[in-house]
C-alpha positions, 0 to 999 in steps of 0.5 A, spaced: 064 636 258 071 640 258 073 642 251 078 647 254 082 640 257 081 637 251 084 643 246 090 643 250 091 636 249 090 636 242 094 641 242 100 639 245 100 632 241 100 637 235 093 638 232 092 646 232 084 646 232 078 649 236 073 644 239 068 646 234 073 643 229 075 637 233 067 635 233 067 637 225 073 632 224 070 627 228 063 628 225 067 627 218 070 621 220 063 617 223 061 620 217 065 616 213 065 609 216 058 610 216 058 610 208 063 603 209 058 600 214 052 602 209 055 599 202 057 592 205 050 592 208 046 595 201 050 589 197 048 583 202 041 586 203 041 585 195 044 578 196 039 576 200 033 580 197 034 576 190 035 569 194 027 568 194 027 568 186 032 563 185 029 555 184 032 552 190 029 557 194 024 553 195 027 546 198 030 550 204 027 548 210 023 551 215 028 553 219 032 556 214 026 559 211 026 563 219 034 564 218 034 568 211 027 572 215 032 574 221 037 576 215 033 581 212 031 583 218 037 585 221 040 587 214 034 592 214 036 594 221 043 596 219 041 599 214 035 604 219 040 604 224 046 608 219 041 612 216 039 615 224 045 618 223 043 623 218 036 624 219 038 626 227 043 630 223 039 633 218 033 635 224 039 638 229 042 641 223 044 648 225 042 648 232 050 648 234 049 641 237 055 638 233 058 635 239 051 632 241 052 629 234 058 626 234 055 622 241 050 620 237 053 618 231 058 614 235 053 610 238 049 609 232 055 606 228 058 602 233 050 599 234 051 598 226 057 594 227 055 590 233 048 589 227 053 588 221 058 583 225 051 578 227 048 579 219 055 577 216 055 571 221 048 569 220 049 570 213 055 565 212 050 561 218 045 560 212 049 559 205 053 554 209 047 550 213 044 550 205 050 548 201 054 543 207 048 542 212 047 544 220 053 543 223 056 546 216 052 552 218 052 553 225 061 552 224 061 557 219 057 562 222 061 560 229 067 562 226 065 569 222 061 571 229 068 570 233 072 572 228 070 579 227 068 579 235 075 578 235 078 582 230 074 588 231 076 588 239 082 585 239 085 590 234 082 596 237 084 594 245 092 593 242 091 600 239 090 603 244 095 600 250 100 603 244 104 609 245 100 614 242 102 619 236 107 625 239 104 630 233 
């Protein structure tokens, strides 16, 4: 990637930063976004981990138990994926690879978001299934998944079509 063109484009839009400063800013943005994903996942994982200790848990069907176990694994996957950015940062610290770290961090964040969407939809599916039955679970889970997918794709895509900042 030719950072010279990007630096001049940033300067034209009002940013006066070197390529290194831009990579640093991008990495800080990724870190903040990962913190948000991690917080939501930790709360949901905590909820999931308390369920086996509830009296009603013993009344779950085999399918509900399978859904529950998949959700626990998804919560762990989101956490491990998000933390992989931290591990990568530690291992490339002071190696002058911030640009690579930003690229990897972006992929990690997108992966964590996809897994989070599945986790959120699955949790609604599970809760609705237990409370109102199979049909309610499928409808609730599908609604959350579709709603999340639309919101997380349509909003950014509509922003991409709008006029860019002039500085």
